[in-house]
N, C-alpha and C positions, 0 to 999 in steps of 0.2 A: 521541410527536406525535402531534394531534390527529389521529381517522378520525370520522368520518360515518359508518360500517358498524360494526357489532356484533355478535357473532357469539350465541347460546344463551345464553353464560355473563354478557353482557355484555362480553367483553372487543372492545376496537376492532380491526378486521379491518389487514392488512393490504391494499397493493396488491391481490396477488396472488391473494389472498386471495378475494374480492367476486366475489359471483356475480350473476346475472340478478336473482332473486329480492328482493335485497337493496337495490336501488333504491327499493324501497317503504319503504323506512326513510325517504325523505327528504322524503317527506309530512310526518313530523313536525316538520322540519328549519326556520331561517330562514337568507338571506344574513343572511354575518355577516364578524367578523376571520378565519375562516379558510377560509370557505366561498364560492363564488361558481359561481351557472347562467350558462348559454348555452343557447338555445334551435336557434340553427342556427349551421353555422360557416362562414356566409357573409364576404364581403370586411367589413364592418364590423368582427365579431367577429377576424377574423383581425390587423386591426391594432390592437384592444387588447390583442391576448394577450402580447407584450412587455409591457405595463406592467403586467399584473394577473401574472406570473410576477413581475417584479423586484417590486412591493408585497409580495406573502406570503414573497420572500427578505431584505429586510429589516425583515419583521415575525418572526412565528415560524413560519411555512410556513402550510400551506394547501393544501388544492381545489379546482379546480375540474373542472367537471362539463357536459360540451358534450350536449345531446339532450336537457335537463332546462327545462319551461318555467320560471320565473323568478318568476310567476304563481300557479299551480295546481299547480307539481310535475308535469304529466304528462309520463311519457316520452315523447318526440320522436324514434325512432330516426335516425339518418344513414347515409346508404346508404354502403356499404363501399366499393364497387367498386374502383380501381386504386387508391387514396387512403391512404399511410402515414400515418396521422395522427404517428405518433412522429416521421417525419422531417420533416416540414411543419415542426412547431411548433418544432423541435428547431433547423430554420434558421430561422423567422422571432426564436427569443429569441438566435440566435447573431450574427445582422446586424444585432439592432435592441439586446439588453442586454451592457454589461460591469460586473464581468467575469462570466465563463460562470456560468450560476443553475445550480442542480444538481435535476433534476426526473427523475420518472417520468413514462411515458403507455403507456396498456393500452386498446385496443381490447376493451370488454366486448360482445361479438354476441349478437344475440338469438335464443333457443332455437328460437324460430316462423319467425324469417328469419333466418338468419345470413350474410347479406348486409347488416341492416341490426345496429345499433349503438349505444352512447353510449359516448362519452369522455373517460376519468377519466384528471387532470392531477394527480399528487401532487407539490406543491413542497416542498422541506426548507428552514428555517430559514439563509440562506448564513451562512458561516462566514466571510468577510469582505469585508461593506457597506461600504460604500453598491454596490447596482446601480444603476448608469444607466440607463432607456430611453430611447432616444432626447435625450436630454441631461438627463433630468428624473428627479430623485430621488423616486420613488413608494415609499409605507406605507400602508396598508389603514386607512381611519377609516372604521369601522364596516363597511357593507357593500362599500363601494367605495372605488378605490384615489383618494388626492392626492399632490403634492408637500409632501415634510417640511419641516420648518421647519426654523429655526435650530439650537432645542432637540433637534429628531429627529435631523439629520444630527452635532450632539456626539457623542451615543450611538451613533448607529451607527459611528462611527469609533472610539469607546473599545472596543466591542464586536470590534472587528475586530484592536484591540491585547491586549483578553486571548486571544485566540484564538492567537496568535503565541506569547505567554508561555508559556500551555498546552502546545503544541508545543515547545515550546524547554526545558519544564519536562519532558516525556515525554524528550526526550533526553538528557537525564542519569540516565535510570534505569540501574541495575548490576544485573547476574545473579552470586550470589555462590558463587565456585569452591573447593570445601574443599581444596584445595591442601597439599600439605607446607610449610614456613616455605623450604625450600631448590630449594622449585619455583615459590616465585611470581614471583621478579624477572624468572622465563622464559615467563613468560604473554602472549606477543604475540596480540593480540585483532583480530579483524576482528568490528566491529558494526555492524546495519542494524537504526534503526528507521522502524518504517510505522506512521504512526498517524491511526487509523484517523478522517475527517472527518465533520461531522453530529452531532447531538445526542448528548452520554452519555448512556451507560447508565444506568436507575434503578438505584437500588441493591438494591429490593426485587426485581428482576428481574437483576442481576447477577450471581449466584451459576446460575443457569438458564441465562441466555445464555453462560455460559463451556461448563457443559457439554454444551449443545448444538454449541458449537466444537468442544470433547473430540474427538466421536465424527468430526469432519470430519479434523480434525489428524492422529488417531489413522488414519485411511484414509491420507489423505498420506503417512503413516512407512511406513505398511505394501506400499502401493503403489512406493516407489523401495528398497525394502527394508532400511527402517534400524531397526533394534531401539529400540523407543522407554519410559521411564522416566518416568512425571509422579508430581512432584512440587505439593500445595497450597503455596500463598503466600497474602497473607492480602486480596489483591483480585486473582489471576490465578493460571493454572495453566502449569507450567513443564515442557517438554517438554524432558528431554535425549537424546541418542542413547546413550549408556553412561553408567553410575554404578558399574559394576565396578571402575578402576583409575582414579579421579579425582585419588586424591589423589598419581598417578605424572605422566598424561598423561591432563590436563583434555580434556574435547567438550562438542562442540555442542550449542545449549541454545536453543529458540523458550518466549520469553515469550509466552502468551496472555491479553488481556483481556476485559473483558465484551462491547467496543464491537467486538471484532476487531481492537484494535489488537494489533502486535506486535513482538516486539523480539526478534533474531539474533544467537546472540556464536556467534563461529565462532574455535575458537584456533587459529592458525599452525600445522602440521605440520614442528616443530623435528625438526634431525636430531642423533639424543643416539649416548653410548656408542661401543661399536668403530666405529659405522658414519660417525661423525661426525670419528672418527679417518682413518678412510679416504678422505673428503670432503676433508677438508684439507691430506692430500698429495696428491691429485688437485689441489684446486685450485692448488695451491703448483704443484707442478710443472707444470704444461699452462698454466698464466698469468702467471709467475713473479711472482704477486702476493705480497706480504710481510702475510700475515697475522697477529695475535696471538693466544693459545690460547686466551683466553678470547672471541674472536667468537663471536657469534650465528648457527648452518648455519640457514635452513630450506627442505626440500623446495618447491622452487617445482609441482612438475608436481602434489604429492600434496594440496599448501596448495591450491591452487587448486580441485580436484577434489573437496577438500572444501565449500569458499564456495561452490559452483555445483550441487553436490547436495543443501547444506543451503537454500540459496538456493530449488532448483528445487522446495521442499516448500512455500512457502508460496505459490508459482504454484498446484499445486494444490490449495491451500488453498481461495484465492479462488475457484478455477473449481467447485470442490465447495457453495462457501458461498451461490456465488450473488451473488458481491461482485463489483465491478468493482475495476482498479488505480486509476481516477479518481479513486475515492470516499478516498485516501491521500496523506499527503506523507512524504517518505520525507528519509534523510539517515545517511548512513554513518561510520565512527568509528575512528578506530588507536590499539589501546592497547595501550603498551609492548612498539611494531611500531619503532620510531625507533632506525638501527642493524642490524639486523637484514637479513644476505645471503643473495641465493639464494643456494642450490643444484641444481644439475643436472649427471649424467652425462651430456647431451643431448651428441653432438660439436658441435654446431653453438651452443652455447651456451658452452663450452669454448674452440674459438677464436674468436666473440665477446670473450668475458670477455677475454682474449689480448692483443688489441688495443683496444678498446673499455676496459676495465675490470672489475671485476666487478661486479654490480648488487646494489644492499642498497636499503633503505628509509632514504631521507632527510629524512622529514617528523616530527616529533615527534608525540607526544599528539595527535590535533589532531577536530574535527567540525567536516563538510563543513556545506556550505549546503542549506537544507531547499529540497527540491524539493516543488512542489503540482502533483499528476498531474493535478489536473482543468483545467488551462488550455488543452488540445486539444492542444498539443503533445508530447503521452505515447501517443498513442493506442495503441502497440503495445508501451508499458513490459514486460518480465518481469523479475521480478527475480533470475532467475539469472542471465543479460546484463551488472546492472546492477552486481549484486555481484560479479559473475567480472570484469568491466572495470575498476571502481573498485580494486578491490584489490592485481590487479595492476598497475595502472597507480602505486599508492603506492609500491609494491615495487618501483619502477626499469624496470620492462617500459615499451619506446618504442613504448605505443600508438600509432597512426594515422599515426605516422614514414612521410615521404617518403620516405626513405633503404632501400636494397631489401636492407641488412644488417640495418637491425633489424628491418624484414617478415619478413625468416626468419626472426629468430631467434623473433619473435612466431609463429610459422605453429611454429615446430618445438617450441615450449615446451605452446599450446594442443593440437596432434596429439598428444604426448607423454600431455597430460592428461586427451585424450578416451580414448586407446587404451588406458591401461593401466587395469586394474582397482581401484579404489583398496582399501589398503591399510592399516588403523589402524595407527601406530607401536607397536610394545612395544619398552621400557624395556630395554637390553641390560647 
C-alpha cells in the first residue's frame, strides 16, 4: 500500500516506523488520490472524517494527516492533552460508517514538546465495499471525496464479490500427509482456515515476508514446547509438529503464507492397537452398546488437547507478529470425521453414554460458514477457544446445553483435557 514516507533506501515506511523528521518529506507532496491533510482537529474536520475514511476504503486506501497545513505543508502540532485520537476517530467511524472500515491511528509526538504532535491515520483499501458514510457511498475524486456514480457502485460490489471468492478458494487448500495406504481412510482431520484480510503480499516480497513470519512461528512453537519441523512449499511454509512417524500417525501442521494467512490441520487422536480393543470392551460392558468391530474410536480428551494446543500457537503467533484477529476471516472444516466415536475412560462419560448413548460425529465432511472478525462482534476472539469448542461440538459434545447432565459431561471431559499432559499416541 502507498506510504508518503520513505526510508534512506527509498522504501515506503510503515505507520509504526514514521519519525518526526519524516514530516519534512510532505513538503514535496500534493494532496491527491491517496493523501489528504487537515490543519486542525476542530468540529468541522471531525464531521468530515467518516466521509474521508469511507472514501479511502472504497478506493485504494490512503493517509489522512492531521496537523499539517494543506496549503504550505507547515507542521501545526495539535495538543495531546487527554484526547485519545485513536478512540475519537474510531468512535466517529463506528457511528457513521458501515461496514466497519479498517484503519490505524497514531499520535506522532513532537520531540521538542511531547504534549503536542501530529495525527497519522492510515486507511486500508476495504475488503467488502461499498463503505457508506451517513447514507452516502463516497469515493476519491482527485484530492477530494465525492458520491459514487452507478458505474463506480457496480465496480465496488464486484470487488466485494471477488474478495469473497478469494476467501472461499483459500478455504479449499489441503495439506498433504504422506501416510501409508492402509491408514489414509483413518485420517480424521480438523482444519482451521485463517484468511488475512487486506492487500495481498506482492510477489517480489512474498518469500521475505514468509521468512519474517517463520521466526515468530518458531518462537510460538518453542514457547508451547512443541517440536517444529519446517517444510518449504511453492508459496508457503509448512510447520509440522513432528515428522518421525507421519507414515503411522499423522501430526499437526500449520501452513503460513506471505500475507500471514494460515491453515491449521490437526489429526484427531485415534485409539489403536491393544488400547482400542480394551476401550471397545469397556464401552460395550459399561454402556451396553452394540459397537461394530470396525468402529473408529477417538480419544476425546487427547484430541481436544491436541486441537487447543495447536490453536494456541496461532494466538501466540498473532501477538508476536503485532497482528490482530480483527484482520482475519475464519472457517473450520471436518475431514473424514463422520462416524468417529468418542472414547473416554472418565466415569461421567461412561455413565452418560449408558443413559443417553455414546457420542459420535454425526456430520459428514463439511466447511463451516466464514466468519469475518472485523465486524466488531469478535473483539475477544481466540483461536484456541474457537477451535476447541467447534471441534468438540462437531463430535457430539452438547456444549451450551441447559441440561444438568449435559453440563456435567462437558465439564468432566474439558477438565480431563486440561489436567492431563498431552501425550502423542504410539502405534501398538
